[in-house]
Structure formats: C-alpha cells, structure tokens
C-alpha positions as CSV (number, residue, x, y, z in Angstrom):
1,X,-25.6,-12.5,5.5
2,X,-26.6,-13.3,8.8
3,X,-24.8,-11.2,12.0
4,X,-23.8,-14.7,13.3
5,X,-21.8,-15.5,10.3
6,X,-17.9,-14.7,11.0
7,X,-17.4,-12.4,8.4
8,X,-20.7,-10.1,9.4
9,X,-20.1,-10.5,13.3
10,X,-16.6,-9.2,12.7
11,X,-18.1,-5.8,10.8
12,X,-20.4,-5.0,13.8
13,X,-17.7,-5.6,16.1
14,X,-15.3,-3.2,14.3
15,X,-18.1,-0.9,14.0
16,X,-19.5,-0.8,17.5
17,X,-15.6,-0.4,19.1
18,X,-14.4,3.0,20.1
19,X,-10.5,3.2,20.4
20,X,-7.9,0.7,19.4
21,X,-8.4,-2.9,19.5
22,X,-5.8,-4.8,17.8
23,X,-7.7,-8.2,17.8
24,X,-10.5,-7.0,16.3
25,X,-8.4,-4.7,13.9
26,X,-6.8,-8.5,12.8
27,X,-10.2,-9.8,12.4
28,X,-11.3,-7.1,10.1
29,X,-8.2,-7.4,8.2
30,X,-8.6,-11.1,7.9
31,X,-12.2,-10.1,6.4
32,X,-10.4,-8.4,3.2
33,X,-9.3,-11.7,1.5
34,X,-13.2,-12.9,1.6
35,X,-14.6,-9.5,0.7
36,X,-11.8,-9.7,-2.4
37,X,-13.0,-12.9,-3.3
38,X,-16.4,-12.1,-3.5
39,X,-15.7,-9.1,-5.8
40,X,-16.3,-6.5,-3.0
41,X,-13.1,-4.0,-3.5
42,X,-14.8,-1.4,-1.9
43,X,-16.2,-3.5,1.1
44,X,-12.3,-4.7,1.4
45,X,-11.2,-1.0,1.4
46,X,-13.6,-0.1,4.1
47,X,-12.6,-3.0,6.2
48,X,-9.1,-1.9,5.9
49,X,-9.6,1.6,6.7
50,X,-11.5,0.7,9.9
51,X,-9.2,-1.8,10.7
52,X,-6.3,0.8,10.5
53,X,-8.4,2.9,13.0
54,X,-8.5,0.4,15.5
55,X,-4.6,-0.7,15.2
56,X,-2.5,0.6,17.8
57,X,0.9,0.8,16.2
58,X,1.6,3.2,13.5
59,X,3.6,1.1,11.2
60,X,0.5,-1.6,11.2
61,X,-1.8,1.2,10.7
62,X,0.2,2.4,8.1
63,X,0.6,-1.0,6.3
64,X,-3.2,-1.4,6.3
65,X,-3.7,2.3,4.8
66,X,-1.5,1.6,2.4
67,X,-3.4,-1.4,1.2
68,X,-6.5,0.3,1.3
69,X,-4.7,2.9,-1.2
70,X,-3.5,0.2,-3.3
71,X,-6.8,-1.2,-3.8
72,X,-8.5,2.2,-4.4
73,X,-6.0,3.0,-6.6
74,X,-6.3,-0.3,-8.9
75,X,-10.1,0.2,-9.3
76,X,-9.4,4.1,-10.5
77,X,-10.2,5.4,-7.3
78,X,-7.6,7.8,-7.5
79,X,-8.6,10.5,-5.1
80,X,-9.4,7.8,-2.4
81,X,-6.1,6.1,-3.0
82,X,-4.0,9.5,-2.2
83,X,-6.2,10.0,0.8
84,X,-5.2,7.0,2.3
85,X,-2.1,6.9,1.3
86,X,-1.5,10.1,2.5
87,X,-2.7,8.7,5.7
88,X,-0.5,6.1,6.3
89,X,2.7,7.8,6.9
90,X,4.3,5.6,9.9
91,X,6.2,7.1,12.9
92,X,9.7,8.3,12.0
93,X,11.1,5.1,13.9
94,X,9.2,2.5,12.5
95,X,11.5,-0.3,12.2
96,X,9.8,-2.5,9.6
97,X,9.6,-2.5,5.8
98,X,7.3,0.3,5.8
99,X,10.2,3.1,6.9
100,X,12.4,1.9,3.9
101,X,9.7,2.6,1.1
102,X,7.5,5.0,2.5
103,X,8.7,8.7,0.8
104,X,8.1,6.4,-2.3
105,X,4.9,5.1,-1.3
106,X,2.9,7.9,-1.2
107,X,4.1,9.0,-4.7
108,X,2.8,5.8,-6.2
109,X,-0.6,7.5,-6.1
110,X,0.2,11.0,-7.0
111,X,1.0,11.6,-10.8
112,X,3.1,14.6,-9.6
113,X,5.3,16.4,-12.5
114,X,5.1,14.6,-16.0
115,X,8.9,13.7,-16.7
116,X,10.3,13.8,-13.3
117,X,13.1,11.4,-13.5
118,X,14.0,12.1,-10.0
119,X,10.6,10.5,-8.7
120,X,11.1,7.3,-10.6
121,X,15.0,7.3,-9.2
122,X,13.5,7.7,-5.7
123,X,11.3,5.0,-6.3
124,X,13.5,2.5,-7.6
125,X,15.7,3.3,-4.5
126,X,13.0,2.6,-2.2
127,X,12.3,-0.4,-3.8
128,X,15.6,-1.9,-3.5
129,X,15.6,-0.8,0.3
130,X,12.4,-2.6,0.7
131,X,13.6,-5.6,-1.0
132,X,16.6,-5.7,1.0
133,X,14.7,-5.9,4.3
134,X,12.5,-8.7,2.8
135,X,9.1,-6.9,1.9
136,X,8.9,-7.8,-2.1
137,X,5.4,-6.8,-2.3
138,X,6.1,-3.2,-1.4
139,X,9.1,-3.3,-3.5
140,X,7.3,-4.6,-6.6
141,X,4.5,-2.0,-5.9
142,X,7.3,0.8,-5.8
143,X,8.9,-0.4,-8.9
144,X,5.7,-0.5,-10.3
145,X,5.1,3.1,-9.4
146,X,8.4,3.9,-11.0
147,X,7.6,2.0,-14.3
148,X,4.0,3.7,-14.4
149,X,6.0,7.0,-14.6
150,X,8.2,6.0,-17.5
151,X,5.4,4.9,-19.4
152,X,3.3,8.3,-18.7
153,X,5.7,10.2,-19.6
154,X,9.3,11.1,-21.1
155,X,11.3,10.7,-17.9
156,X,14.7,10.0,-20.1
157,X,16.8,6.9,-20.7
158,X,18.7,7.0,-17.0
159,X,15.5,6.5,-15.5
160,X,14.4,4.0,-17.6
161,X,17.5,2.1,-17.7
162,X,17.4,1.9,-13.9
163,X,14.0,0.6,-13.8
164,X,15.0,-1.9,-15.8
165,X,18.1,-2.6,-14.1
166,X,16.4,-2.9,-10.8
167,X,13.8,-5.3,-11.9
168,X,16.6,-7.4,-14.2
169,X,18.6,-7.6,-10.5
170,X,15.6,-9.2,-8.8
171,X,14.9,-11.8,-11.7
172,X,18.6,-12.8,-11.5
173,X,18.5,-13.0,-7.8
174,X,15.0,-15.0,-8.0
C-alpha cells in the first residue's frame, strides 16, 4: 500500500498528530469500513481507538471507543473489549443516545455474576431508552448483552421474559 493512497495517508496523518483533530478523527473512522471490508478487524479497532484519541467531544470519543470494544469483543478479545469499553464513559451531561444506555454498555463486555437478573433488567431498560431516542444499533447491542446473560446463566423466568418482551415490542413497531 502506498503512502499516497487515501487509507494510508489518513493513517499517517493520524499517527503524526499531537492533540485533538476532529477532521482527521473523522477520516480515520471512515477507514474502519475499508479495514473491515478487507478483514482487518484489528486494524479497524486500532483506527477507532486512535480516532477516539483525536476526538474533542467526549460523546464522540465514547462512541468510537465503544465501537472498538464491540469489534474486539466480537473476535474474542474480551480483555481489549473491556478496556475500550471502560475508557468510553461519556460526560455526565452527554445529550445523545450514549448517555441513555451507557451504564449498560460496559456490562455487555463484563461477564459479571452468573444469574444476575438485575443486570439483565438494567440492560433491557437501557435498550429501551436508546431505542426511544433513535439509536437502534446501541439498543440492539444492549439487548443482545441481556439475551447473552440469559443464555449463559439462569437469570430466572422474569428476566428472560423481559428480554423477549422488549424484542417483541420492537418487532411489532417495525
């Protein structure tokens, strides 16, 4: 790959910067699709993490770190996913969907106590809040975290029923 190619040029720009630069951060995040298209999940994770470092706004930084954590978790790098998820906490005043489901997001990447129905219910509530403000991707990821907890351990019938009810409610609304 030549340095003159847009993907590589952006990567070099991102590595040479000290301090925040939202334009370069946006360009670097755009590289993630290219990296994933080539099967370069680790490259995508590094791009997202560097993009987060270059992002001024805490909610944008958090969103990028959360995406990095999701990709790391998806390829079985749970420790990397936890680390990025832990670093992705937004400012308390974060106005967008990240604040609605944030407490639950970190829990997607932590196994926690087996059979902890309270965490399942918290994830369902965060998923509903995220869906209510239009962030369906985050909502689905939160609900997936709740469903996986039910799968891995006996969370009890009430927690399982709540996951099903939330998922069913979305299907009915379209």
